[in-house]
Steps between C-alpha positions, in 0.01 A plus 500: 500500500434319822663179381803683359545678835491170688756352258737795555471466877563123477816562294616758754434254784702233318786747463490583871495132600795438270695785652430395858560127472757470223760756613782343698674756722760694299467284191205613287347228289150585384308205352830331411663807340802670658448874495634819655310681773398779260297256290325376810420860591350556154294183535374627834408837350312330217322286756373812675385643166319174418325498837390862461382449144320179596316670785399790276369263235302306759353822638413628151342169399296485819373857460410438139314181588307672779409790271378259234283314754350827624417607146337165421298515822382852420409407142306195621310719746417758230391222264269350763350843572442559130334160459278577800391829339417329171288234670265758654195596291491857373868552551540693176656220303271532200227262615221759505146391454350614172159676517 
């Protein structure tokens, strides 16, 4: 998710750079294609959607990664505690002395 979000933002940035540097006054030529102003508006709207979607995907991927790390940390801690309990004599793990 994180990588896909970064890719969407990079595509949106490329679109913005193209719009800023490739438009010549009243004549609209976008990456070598003559187009009406309405098409450029639609491209701009899609750019905003791509940026928003990219940021959401990055946020979702980051949250998911953090949650996974927390769960692994907690499971490691519980595993270490359980191993510590089993190492102690008389801990109720079935190692009773027979009379």
